[in-house]
N, CA, C and O atoms as CSV, one atom per row, in Angstrom:
chain,resi,resn,atom,element,x,y,z
A,1,UNK,N,N,0.849,-1.173,0.000
A,1,UNK,CA,C,0.000,0.000,0.000
A,1,UNK,C,C,0.891,1.231,0.000
A,1,UNK,O,O,1.853,1.304,0.764
A,2,UNK,N,N,0.580,2.181,-0.840
A,2,UNK,CA,C,1.397,3.382,-0.927
A,2,UNK,C,C,1.046,4.359,0.185
A,2,UNK,O,O,0.029,4.231,0.865
A,3,UNK,N,N,1.917,5.329,0.339
A,3,UNK,CA,C,1.701,6.345,1.381
A,3,UNK,C,C,0.428,7.146,1.094
A,3,UNK,O,O,-0.317,7.477,2.016
A,4,UNK,N,N,0.176,7.459,-0.187
A,4,UNK,CA,C,-1.001,8.247,-0.547
A,4,UNK,C,C,-2.286,7.485,-0.245
A,4,UNK,O,O,-3.213,8.049,0.337
A,5,UNK,N,N,-2.355,6.219,-0.629
A,5,UNK,CA,C,-3.582,5.466,-0.372
A,5,UNK,C,C,-3.776,5.239,1.124
A,5,UNK,O,O,-4.910,5.199,1.602
A,6,UNK,N,N,-2.689,5.092,1.860
A,6,UNK,CA,C,-2.786,4.961,3.313
A,6,UNK,C,C,-3.316,6.252,3.927
A,6,UNK,O,O,-4.134,6.216,4.846
A,7,UNK,N,N,-2.854,7.383,3.421
A,7,UNK,CA,C,-3.326,8.670,3.921
A,7,UNK,C,C,-4.804,8.858,3.628
A,7,UNK,O,O,-5.558,9.328,4.480
A,8,UNK,N,N,-5.221,8.488,2.412
A,8,UNK,CA,C,-6.633,8.634,2.057
A,8,UNK,C,C,-7.508,7.684,2.877
A,8,UNK,O,O,-8.634,8.035,3.229
A,9,UNK,N,N,-7.007,6.497,3.180
A,9,UNK,CA,C,-7.750,5.557,4.008
A,9,UNK,C,C,-7.960,6.128,5.399
A,9,UNK,O,O,-8.986,5.872,6.028
A,10,UNK,N,N,-7.015,6.886,5.875
A,10,UNK,CA,C,-7.119,7.508,7.197
A,10,UNK,C,C,-7.978,8.772,7.146
A,10,UNK,O,O,-8.690,9.077,8.103
A,11,UNK,N,N,-7.914,9.514,6.025
A,11,UNK,CA,C,-8.600,10.803,5.909
A,11,UNK,C,C,-10.100,10.656,5.673
A,11,UNK,O,O,-10.883,11.393,6.272
A,12,UNK,N,N,-10.523,9.722,4.817
A,12,UNK,CA,C,-11.933,9.624,4.437
A,12,UNK,C,C,-12.885,9.404,5.607
A,12,UNK,O,O,-13.909,10.084,5.675
A,13,UNK,N,N,-12.599,8.491,6.528
A,13,UNK,CA,C,-13.541,8.340,7.656
A,13,UNK,C,C,-13.678,9.613,8.488
A,13,UNK,O,O,-14.760,9.918,8.990
A,14,UNK,N,N,-12.591,10.347,8.631
A,14,UNK,CA,C,-12.665,11.599,9.390
A,14,UNK,C,C,-13.505,12.636,8.659
A,14,UNK,O,O,-14.288,13.356,9.279
A,15,UNK,N,N,-13.343,12.711,7.337
A,15,UNK,CA,C,-14.154,13.648,6.561
A,15,UNK,C,C,-15.627,13.236,6.563
A,15,UNK,O,O,-16.509,14.095,6.577
A,16,UNK,N,N,-15.896,11.932,6.550
A,16,UNK,CA,C,-17.284,11.475,6.634
A,16,UNK,C,C,-17.902,11.851,7.971
A,16,UNK,O,O,-19.079,12.206,8.038
A,17,UNK,N,N,-17.121,11.775,9.020
A,17,UNK,CA,C,-17.605,12.169,10.346
A,17,UNK,C,C,-17.942,13.665,10.367
A,17,UNK,O,O,-18.897,14.080,11.023
A,18,UNK,N,N,-17.157,14.467,9.649
A,18,UNK,CA,C,-17.376,15.915,9.603
A,18,UNK,C,C,-18.354,16.321,8.498
A,18,UNK,O,O,-18.686,17.500,8.375
A,19,UNK,N,N,-18.817,15.365,7.698
A,19,UNK,CA,C,-19.670,15.672,6.544
A,19,UNK,C,C,-20.926,16.465,6.885
A,19,UNK,O,O,-21.246,17.402,6.153
A,20,UNK,N,N,-21.664,16.144,7.962
A,20,UNK,CA,C,-22.859,16.961,8.240
A,20,UNK,C,C,-22.536,18.440,8.444
A,20,UNK,O,O,-23.265,19.308,7.963
A,21,UNK,N,N,-21.461,18.725,9.146
A,21,UNK,CA,C,-21.073,20.127,9.365
A,21,UNK,C,C,-20.676,20.763,8.038
A,21,UNK,O,O,-21.034,21.909,7.766
A,22,UNK,N,N,-19.945,20.031,7.219
A,22,UNK,CA,C,-19.503,20.553,5.922
A,22,UNK,C,C,-20.706,20.820,5.021
A,22,UNK,O,O,-20.765,21.862,4.368
A,23,UNK,N,N,-21.666,19.892,4.976
A,23,UNK,CA,C,-22.850,20.082,4.135
A,23,UNK,C,C,-23.706,21.260,4.604
A,23,UNK,O,O,-24.218,22.019,3.782
A,24,UNK,N,N,-23.863,21.414,5.908
A,24,UNK,CA,C,-24.619,22.552,6.431
A,24,UNK,C,C,-23.902,23.857,6.094
A,24,UNK,O,O,-24.549,24.841,5.737
A,25,UNK,N,N,-22.586,23.875,6.203
A,25,UNK,CA,C,-21.827,25.085,5.875
A,25,UNK,C,C,-21.970,25.429,4.391
A,25,UNK,O,O,-22.114,26.600,4.038
A,26,UNK,N,N,-21.931,24.422,3.525
A,26,UNK,CA,C,-22.097,24.669,2.090
A,26,UNK,C,C,-23.506,25.187,1.801
A,26,UNK,O,O,-23.673,26.135,1.034
A,27,UNK,N,N,-24.512,24.572,2.410
A,27,UNK,CA,C,-25.892,25.040,2.219
A,27,UNK,C,C,-26.057,26.461,2.736
A,27,UNK,O,O,-26.740,27.272,2.110
A,28,UNK,N,N,-25.440,26.772,3.870
A,28,UNK,CA,C,-25.536,28.125,4.423
A,28,UNK,C,C,-24.876,29.147,3.511
A,28,UNK,O,O,-25.378,30.261,3.364
A,29,UNK,N,N,-23.763,28.782,2.901
A,29,UNK,CA,C,-23.099,29.692,1.962
A,29,UNK,C,C,-24.034,29.981,0.786
A,29,UNK,O,O,-24.145,31.126,0.348
A,30,UNK,N,N,-24.703,28.951,0.277
A,30,UNK,CA,C,-25.646,29.149,-0.836
A,30,UNK,C,C,-26.789,30.063,-0.407
A,30,UNK,O,O,-27.163,30.974,-1.146
A,31,UNK,N,N,-27.348,29.829,0.783
A,31,UNK,CA,C,-28.452,30.665,1.287
A,31,UNK,C,C,-27.982,32.104,1.476
A,31,UNK,O,O,-28.715,33.039,1.154
A,32,UNK,N,N,-26.776,32.292,1.992
A,32,UNK,CA,C,-26.242,33.648,2.182
A,32,UNK,C,C,-26.098,34.376,0.857
A,32,UNK,O,O,-26.439,35.554,0.745
A,33,UNK,N,N,-25.598,33.677,-0.136
A,33,UNK,CA,C,-25.424,34.301,-1.453
A,33,UNK,C,C,-26.787,34.632,-2.067
A,33,UNK,O,O,-26.947,35.680,-2.692
A,34,UNK,N,N,-27.768,33.742,-1.889
A,34,UNK,CA,C,-29.108,33.989,-2.442
A,34,UNK,C,C,-29.796,35.171,-1.761
A,34,UNK,O,O,-30.613,35.847,-2.386
A,35,UNK,N,N,-29.480,35.431,-0.491
A,35,UNK,CA,C,-30.120,36.515,0.261
A,35,UNK,C,C,-29.246,37.748,0.388
A,35,UNK,O,O,-29.521,38.620,1.212
A,36,UNK,N,N,-28.209,37.832,-0.407
A,36,UNK,CA,C,-27.264,38.944,-0.301
A,36,UNK,C,C,-27.948,40.285,-0.569
A,36,UNK,O,O,-27.629,41.274,0.091
A,37,UNK,N,N,-28.867,40.338,-1.509
A,37,UNK,CA,C,-29.540,41.600,-1.851
A,37,UNK,C,C,-30.469,42.079,-0.737
A,37,UNK,O,O,-30.608,43.285,-0.532
A,38,UNK,N,N,-31.107,41.155,-0.013
A,38,UNK,CA,C,-32.053,41.528,1.043
A,38,UNK,C,C,-31.346,42.125,2.253
A,38,UNK,O,O,-31.764,43.154,2.784
A,39,UNK,N,N,-30.277,41.474,2.681
A,39,UNK,CA,C,-29.562,41.911,3.889
A,39,UNK,C,C,-28.069,41.662,3.694
A,39,UNK,O,O,-27.534,40.664,4.177
A,40,UNK,N,N,-27.399,42.571,2.986
A,40,UNK,CA,C,-25.995,42.309,2.639
A,40,UNK,C,C,-25.058,42.188,3.834
A,40,UNK,O,O,-24.163,41.343,3.828
A,41,UNK,N,N,-25.243,43.005,4.845
A,41,UNK,CA,C,-24.323,42.947,5.988
A,41,UNK,C,C,-24.529,41.668,6.781
A,41,UNK,O,O,-23.558,41.007,7.147
A,42,UNK,N,N,-25.773,41.309,7.051
A,42,UNK,CA,C,-26.049,40.070,7.772
A,42,UNK,C,C,-25.582,38.864,6.966
A,42,UNK,O,O,-25.033,37.918,7.530
A,43,UNK,N,N,-25.795,38.887,5.647
A,43,UNK,CA,C,-25.348,37.783,4.798
A,43,UNK,C,C,-23.830,37.669,4.813
A,43,UNK,O,O,-23.289,36.564,4.799
A,44,UNK,N,N,-23.141,38.807,4.840
A,44,UNK,CA,C,-21.679,38.774,4.872
A,44,UNK,C,C,-21.180,38.151,6.181
A,44,UNK,O,O,-20.293,37.298,6.162
A,45,UNK,N,N,-21.743,38.573,7.312
A,45,UNK,CA,C,-21.323,38.004,8.593
A,45,UNK,C,C,-21.660,36.513,8.669
A,45,UNK,O,O,-20.869,35.719,9.178
A,46,UNK,N,N,-22.821,36.142,8.166
A,46,UNK,CA,C,-23.223,34.738,8.145
A,46,UNK,C,C,-22.289,33.924,7.248
A,46,UNK,O,O,-21.902,32.807,7.591
A,47,UNK,N,N,-21.939,34.486,6.118
A,47,UNK,CA,C,-21.023,33.821,5.188
A,47,UNK,C,C,-19.651,33.613,5.829
A,47,UNK,O,O,-19.058,32.542,5.700
A,48,UNK,N,N,-19.159,34.619,6.507
A,48,UNK,CA,C,-17.865,34.495,7.200
A,48,UNK,C,C,-17.970,33.442,8.305
A,48,UNK,O,O,-17.084,32.599,8.445
A,49,UNK,N,N,-19.047,33.489,9.085
A,49,UNK,CA,C,-19.216,32.543,10.185
A,49,UNK,C,C,-19.275,31.101,9.708
A,49,UNK,O,O,-18.539,30.251,10.209
A,50,UNK,N,N,-20.148,30.817,8.741
A,50,UNK,CA,C,-20.243,29.450,8.247
A,50,UNK,C,C,-19.004,29.055,7.450
A,50,UNK,O,O,-18.644,27.878,7.406
A,51,UNK,N,N,-18.354,30.023,6.824
A,51,UNK,CA,C,-17.099,29.724,6.137
A,51,UNK,C,C,-16.027,29.253,7.109
A,51,UNK,O,O,-15.311,28.289,6.837
A,52,UNK,N,N,-15.922,29.933,8.240
A,52,UNK,CA,C,-14.949,29.527,9.261
A,52,UNK,C,C,-15.289,28.161,9.851
A,52,UNK,O,O,-14.402,27.336,10.069
A,53,UNK,N,N,-16.567,27.927,10.106
A,53,UNK,CA,C,-16.977,26.644,10.674
A,53,UNK,C,C,-16.734,25.510,9.678
A,53,UNK,O,O,-16.247,24.446,10.060
A,54,UNK,N,N,-17.065,25.727,8.421
A,54,UNK,CA,C,-16.810,24.712,7.389
A,54,UNK,C,C,-15.334,24.472,7.162
A,54,UNK,O,O,-14.899,23.329,7.018
A,55,UNK,N,N,-14.554,25.555,7.128
A,55,UNK,CA,C,-13.104,25.432,6.974
A,55,UNK,C,C,-12.515,24.645,8.136
A,55,UNK,O,O,-11.638,23.806,7.936
A,56,UNK,N,N,-12.984,24.907,9.328
A,56,UNK,CA,C,-12.510,24.207,10.517
A,56,UNK,C,C,-12.849,22.716,10.439
A,56,UNK,O,O,-12.048,21.876,10.849
A,57,UNK,N,N,-14.032,22.387,9.915
A,57,UNK,CA,C,-14.440,20.987,9.796
A,57,UNK,C,C,-13.585,20.232,8.780
A,57,UNK,O,O,-13.391,19.024,8.918
A,58,UNK,N,N,-13.077,20.915,7.778
A,58,UNK,CA,C,-12.205,20.284,6.783
A,58,UNK,C,C,-10.759,20.290,7.253
A,58,UNK,O,O,-10.021,19.333,7.019
A,59,UNK,N,N,-10.358,21.361,7.913
A,59,UNK,CA,C,-8.968,21.511,8.362
A,59,UNK,C,C,-8.575,20.438,9.378
A,59,UNK,O,O,-7.464,19.911,9.312
A,60,UNK,N,N,-9.452,20.111,10.302
A,60,UNK,CA,C,-9.142,19.143,11.352
A,60,UNK,C,C,-8.712,17.790,10.814
A,60,UNK,O,O,-7.633,17.317,11.170
A,61,UNK,N,N,-9.520,17.141,9.963
A,61,UNK,CA,C,-9.109,15.844,9.425
A,61,UNK,C,C,-7.824,15.912,8.590
A,61,UNK,O,O,-7.006,14.993,8.633
A,62,UNK,N,N,-7.652,16.981,7.845
A,62,UNK,CA,C,-6.436,17.093,7.025
A,62,UNK,C,C,-5.206,17.205,7.916
A,62,UNK,O,O,-4.213,16.514,7.689
A,63,UNK,N,N,-5.261,18.070,8.929
A,63,UNK,CA,C,-4.105,18.216,9.821
A,63,UNK,C,C,-3.853,16.945,10.627
A,63,UNK,O,O,-2.702,16.583,10.870
A,64,UNK,N,N,-4.913,16.271,11.040
A,64,UNK,CA,C,-4.747,15.017,11.766
A,64,UNK,C,C,-4.056,13.977,10.895
A,64,UNK,O,O,-3.161,13.272,11.360
A,65,UNK,N,N,-4.463,13.880,9.645
A,65,UNK,CA,C,-3.845,12.932,8.722
A,65,UNK,C,C,-2.381,13.283,8.479
A,65,UNK,O,O,-1.519,12.404,8.486
A,66,UNK,N,N,-2.103,14.557,8.267
A,66,UNK,CA,C,-0.709,14.966,8.038
A,66,UNK,C,C,0.161,14.661,9.250
A,66,UNK,O,O,1.289,14.189,9.106
A,67,UNK,N,N,-0.353,14.925,10.427
A,67,UNK,CA,C,0.436,14.657,11.630
A,67,UNK,C,C,0.603,13.164,11.870
A,67,UNK,O,O,1.664,12.720,12.308
A,68,UNK,N,N,-0.436,12.389,11.588
A,68,UNK,CA,C,-0.363,10.947,11.794
A,68,UNK,C,C,0.693,10.313,10.889
A,68,UNK,O,O,1.383,9.374,11.284
A,69,UNK,N,N,0.806,10.835,9.684
A,69,UNK,CA,C,1.754,10.277,8.717
A,69,UNK,C,C,3.084,11.022,8.677
A,69,UNK,O,O,3.896,10.774,7.786
A,70,UNK,N,N,3.321,11.915,9.607
A,70,UNK,CA,C,4.582,12.662,9.593
A,70,UNK,C,C,5.761,11.823,10.068
A,70,UNK,O,O,6.905,12.100,9.710
A,71,UNK,N,N,5.490,10.809,10.863
A,71,UNK,CA,C,6.559,9.956,11.338
A,71,UNK,C,C,7.256,10.468,12.578
A,71,UNK,O,O,8.228,9.865,13.031
A,72,UNK,N,N,6.783,11.562,13.135
A,72,UNK,CA,C,7.382,12.104,14.356
A,72,UNK,C,C,6.970,11.273,15.560
A,72,UNK,O,O,5.965,10.562,15.527
A,73,UNK,N,N,7.744,11.369,16.604
A,73,UNK,CA,C,7.416,10.661,17.839
A,73,UNK,C,C,6.267,11.398,18.540
A,73,UNK,O,O,6.094,12.602,18.352
A,74,UNK,N,N,5.490,10.675,19.342
A,74,UNK,CA,C,4.386,11.338,20.049
A,74,UNK,C,C,4.843,12.494,20.931
A,74,UNK,O,O,4.128,13.484,21.080
A,75,UNK,N,N,6.019,12.371,21.509
A,75,UNK,CA,C,6.530,13.450,22.351
A,75,UNK,C,C,6.820,14.712,21.563
A,75,UNK,O,O,6.677,15.821,22.078
A,76,UNK,N,N,7.225,14.545,20.320
A,76,UNK,CA,C,7.507,15.704,19.470
A,76,UNK,C,C,6.215,16.337,18.939
A,76,UNK,O,O,6.165,17.539,18.675
A,77,UNK,N,N,5.164,15.508,18.786
A,77,UNK,CA,C,3.913,16.025,18.226
A,77,UNK,C,C,3.013,16.668,19.266
A,77,UNK,O,O,2.117,17.430,18.901
A,78,UNK,N,N,3.212,16.396,20.530
A,78,UNK,CA,C,2.318,16.902,21.585
A,78,UNK,C,C,2.176,18.420,21.561
A,78,UNK,O,O,1.051,18.917,21.608
A,79,UNK,N,N,3.289,19.188,21.487
A,79,UNK,CA,C,3.105,20.652,21.445
A,79,UNK,C,C,2.354,21.106,20.195
A,79,UNK,O,O,1.563,22.048,20.247
A,80,UNK,N,N,2.603,20.438,19.082
A,80,UNK,CA,C,1.918,20.808,17.838
A,80,UNK,C,C,0.429,20.486,17.923
A,80,UNK,O,O,-0.397,21.253,17.429
A,81,UNK,N,N,0.076,19.351,18.549
A,81,UNK,CA,C,-1.329,19.012,18.750
A,81,UNK,C,C,-2.024,20.085,19.578
A,81,UNK,O,O,-3.161,20.460,19.293
A,82,UNK,N,N,-1.342,20.572,20.596
A,82,UNK,CA,C,-1.927,21.618,21.445
A,82,UNK,C,C,-2.168,22.889,20.657
A,82,UNK,O,O,-3.218,23.515,20.797
A,83,UNK,N,N,-1.217,23.276,19.839
A,83,UNK,CA,C,-1.362,24.486,19.026
A,83,UNK,C,C,-2.517,24.325,18.045
A,83,UNK,O,O,-3.329,25.235,17.880
A,84,UNK,N,N,-2.586,23.172,17.399
A,84,UNK,CA,C,-3.669,22.922,16.440
A,84,UNK,C,C,-5.023,22.949,17.144
A,84,UNK,O,O,-5.987,23.501,16.613
A,85,UNK,N,N,-5.102,22.359,18.330
A,85,UNK,CA,C,-6.359,22.361,19.077
A,85,UNK,C,C,-6.793,23.780,19.416
A,85,UNK,O,O,-7.970,24.116,19.289
A,86,UNK,N,N,-5.854,24.613,19.846
A,86,UNK,CA,C,-6.183,25.998,20.192
A,86,UNK,C,C,-6.643,26.758,18.950
A,86,UNK,O,O,-7.620,27.503,19.008
A,87,UNK,N,N,-5.946,26.575,17.828
A,87,UNK,CA,C,-6.319,27.267,16.586
A,87,UNK,C,C,-7.712,26.826,16.134
A,87,UNK,O,O,-8.512,27.656,15.703
A,88,UNK,N,N,-8.008,25.528,16.229
A,88,UNK,CA,C,-9.325,25.039,15.815
A,88,UNK,C,C,-10.430,25.555,16.731
A,88,UNK,O,O,-11.528,25.862,16.267
A,89,UNK,N,N,-10.149,25.652,18.020
A,89,UNK,CA,C,-11.138,26.205,18.953
A,89,UNK,C,C,-11.399,27.674,18.624
A,89,UNK,O,O,-12.548,28.115,18.613
A,90,UNK,N,N,-10.341,28.426,18.359
A,90,UNK,CA,C,-10.491,29.843,18.015
A,90,UNK,C,C,-11.279,30.001,16.721
A,90,UNK,O,O,-12.131,30.884,16.625
A,91,UNK,N,N,-11.007,29.157,15.722
A,91,UNK,CA,C,-11.768,29.224,14.467
A,91,UNK,C,C,-13.247,28.946,14.699
A,91,UNK,O,O,-14.102,29.644,14.154
A,92,UNK,N,N,-13.555,27.934,15.501
A,92,UNK,CA,C,-14.950,27.612,15.792
A,92,UNK,C,C,-15.656,28.728,16.541
A,92,UNK,O,O,-16.782,29.096,16.207
A,93,UNK,N,N,-14.996,29.261,17.547
A,93,UNK,CA,C,-15.584,30.359,18.328
A,93,UNK,C,C,-15.788,31.589,17.442
A,93,UNK,O,O,-16.823,32.250,17.521
A,94,UNK,N,N,-14.811,31.888,16.610
A,94,UNK,CA,C,-14.939,33.041,15.703
A,94,UNK,C,C,-16.107,32.854,14.751
A,94,UNK,O,O,-16.842,33.802,14.471
A,95,UNK,N,N,-16.280,31.640,14.254
A,95,UNK,CA,C,-17.424,31.364,13.377
A,95,UNK,C,C,-18.747,31.622,14.070
A,95,UNK,O,O,-19.642,32.242,13.494
A,96,UNK,N,N,-18.880,31.150,15.307
A,96,UNK,CA,C,-20.125,31.367,16.053
A,96,UNK,C,C,-20.325,32.833,16.430
A,96,UNK,O,O,-21.462,33.300,16.496
A,97,UNK,N,N,-19.251,33.556,16.675
A,97,UNK,CA,C,-19.374,34.993,16.960
A,97,UNK,C,C,-19.907,35.720,15.728
A,97,UNK,O,O,-20.778,36.583,15.842
A,98,UNK,N,N,-19.387,35.373,14.555
A,98,UNK,CA,C,-19.888,36.003,13.332
A,98,UNK,C,C,-21.353,35.650,13.090
A,98,UNK,O,O,-22.113,36.492,12.610
A,99,UNK,N,N,-21.765,34.427,13.411
A,99,UNK,CA,C,-23.180,34.068,13.279
A,99,UNK,C,C,-24.045,34.871,14.236
A,99,UNK,O,O,-25.136,35.310,13.874
A,100,UNK,N,N,-23.566,35.060,15.444
A,100,UNK,CA,C,-24.300,35.859,16.427
A,100,UNK,C,C,-24.429,37.308,15.960
A,100,UNK,O,O,-25.486,37.920,16.116
A,101,UNK,N,N,-23.373,37.847,15.398
A,101,UNK,CA,C,-23.431,39.208,14.856
A,101,UNK,C,C,-24.430,39.268,13.708
A,101,UNK,O,O,-25.188,40.232,13.599
A,102,UNK,N,N,-24.441,38.244,12.847
A,102,UNK,CA,C,-25.363,38.229,11.707
A,102,UNK,C,C,-26.817,38.184,12.158
A,102,UNK,O,O,-27.680,38.805,11.537
A,103,UNK,N,N,-27.089,37.460,13.224
A,103,UNK,CA,C,-28.474,37.336,13.706
A,103,UNK,C,C,-29.012,38.675,14.166
A,103,UNK,O,O,-30.163,39.004,13.880
A,104,UNK,N,N,-28.213,39.450,14.867
A,104,UNK,CA,C,-28.708,40.698,15.446
A,104,UNK,C,C,-28.371,41.934,14.625
A,104,UNK,O,O,-28.717,43.045,15.026
A,105,UNK,N,N,-27.716,41.772,13.506
A,105,UNK,CA,C,-27.329,42.910,12.690
A,105,UNK,C,C,-28.545,43.488,11.967
A,105,UNK,O,O,-29.311,42.756,11.340
A,106,UNK,N,N,-28.712,44.793,12.058
A,106,UNK,CA,C,-29.752,45.490,11.322
A,106,UNK,C,C,-31.148,45.348,11.888
A,106,UNK,O,O,-32.108,45.775,11.247
A,107,UNK,N,N,-31.296,44.776,13.045
A,107,UNK,CA,C,-32.618,44.635,13.649
A,107,UNK,C,C,-33.033,45.944,14.294
A,107,UNK,O,O,-32.215,46.654,14.879
A,108,UNK,N,N,-34.289,46.246,14.182
A,108,UNK,CA,C,-34.828,47.424,14.839
A,108,UNK,C,C,-35.164,47.049,16.276
A,108,UNK,O,O,-35.837,46.049,16.529
A,109,UNK,N,N,-34.699,47.844,17.191
A,109,UNK,CA,C,-34.941,47.553,18.600
A,109,UNK,C,C,-36.342,47.936,19.033
A,109,UNK,O,O,-36.867,48.969,18.617
A,110,UNK,N,N,-36.937,47.116,19.856
A,110,UNK,CA,C,-38.229,47.409,20.458
A,110,UNK,C,C,-38.006,47.522,21.952
A,110,UNK,O,O,-37.173,46.818,22.523
A,111,UNK,N,N,-38.750,48.403,22.573
A,111,UNK,CA,C,-38.630,48.516,24.026
A,111,UNK,C,C,-39.689,47.642,24.669
A,111,UNK,O,O,-40.862,48.006,24.750
A,112,UNK,N,N,-39.253,46.500,25.115
A,112,UNK,CA,C,-40.122,45.575,25.827
A,112,UNK,C,C,-39.511,45.353,27.194
A,112,UNK,O,O,-38.293,45.439,27.348
A,113,UNK,N,N,-40.330,45.070,28.182
A,113,UNK,CA,C,-39.757,44.787,29.502
A,113,UNK,C,C,-38.959,43.488,29.458
A,113,UNK,O,O,-39.252,42.581,28.679
A,114,UNK,N,N,-37.959,43.426,30.303
A,114,UNK,CA,C,-37.165,42.209,30.404
A,114,UNK,C,C,-38.063,41.061,30.848
A,114,UNK,O,O,-39.020,41.289,31.587
A,115,UNK,N,N,-37.783,39.837,30.419
A,115,UNK,CA,C,-38.686,38.730,30.708
A,115,UNK,C,C,-38.901,38.452,32.192
A,115,UNK,O,O,-39.974,37.983,32.572
A,116,UNK,N,N,-37.923,38.726,33.030
A,116,UNK,CA,C,-38.057,38.404,34.454
A,116,UNK,C,C,-38.135,39.646,35.335
A,116,UNK,O,O,-37.944,39.564,36.549
A,117,UNK,N,N,-38.410,40.768,34.739
A,117,UNK,CA,C,-38.493,41.996,35.534
A,117,UNK,C,C,-39.885,42.111,36.150
A,117,UNK,O,O,-40.841,41.483,35.694
A,118,UNK,N,N,-39.969,42.911,37.176
A,118,UNK,CA,C,-41.249,43.145,37.850
A,118,UNK,C,C,-42.145,43.965,36.947
A,118,UNK,O,O,-41.669,44.861,36.250
A,119,UNK,N,N,-43.436,43.671,36.948
A,119,UNK,CA,C,-44.361,44.471,36.117
A,119,UNK,C,C,-44.440,45.901,36.650
A,119,UNK,O,O,-44.237,46.138,37.841
A,120,UNK,N,N,-44.734,46.851,35.763
A,120,UNK,CA,C,-44.835,48.244,36.230
A,120,UNK,C,C,-46.040,48.391,37.165
A,120,UNK,O,O,-47.049,47.707,36.997
A,121,UNK,N,N,-45.926,49.287,38.151
A,121,UNK,CA,C,-47.037,49.473,39.079
A,121,UNK,C,C,-48.234,50.095,38.363
A,121,UNK,O,O,-48.090,50.940,37.479
A,122,UNK,N,N,-49.415,49.647,38.776
A,122,UNK,CA,C,-50.639,50.180,38.183
A,122,UNK,C,C,-51.028,51.470,38.900
A,122,UNK,O,O,-50.971,51.540,40.127
A,123,UNK,N,N,-51.415,52.467,38.153
A,123,UNK,CA,C,-51.875,53.710,38.793
A,123,UNK,C,C,-53.403,53.701,38.829
A,123,UNK,O,O,-54.051,53.229,37.896
A,124,UNK,N,N,-53.965,54.222,39.905
A,124,UNK,CA,C,-55.441,54.200,40.069
A,124,UNK,C,C,-56.156,55.127,39.155
A,124,UNK,O,O,-57.385,55.204,39.191
């Protein structure tokens, strides 16, 4: 078995595991592009958010495969695994922050009482 086929044998199951996230990210990109005229700023933030989440879902299996086949000792790979984990966490968090910004971008504020606040006193 060649190195390439061994790498693909290791990579495909990981990509299949990440497939739902990748498919949702691709669908979200299509929806963002289709709604760009209605709400361009929200669509842009949504596109960035789902782009980061989808990129992160693809990046993880690729980096795992590259590290697995690098031939380094586990002791040498430990610091690199930590760095990759931190970068992937930051990418995921950044994606969700952009989605949160997209949800509330351009909304008109209404003044409603807070859900758990005391009702205003009634005047006679």
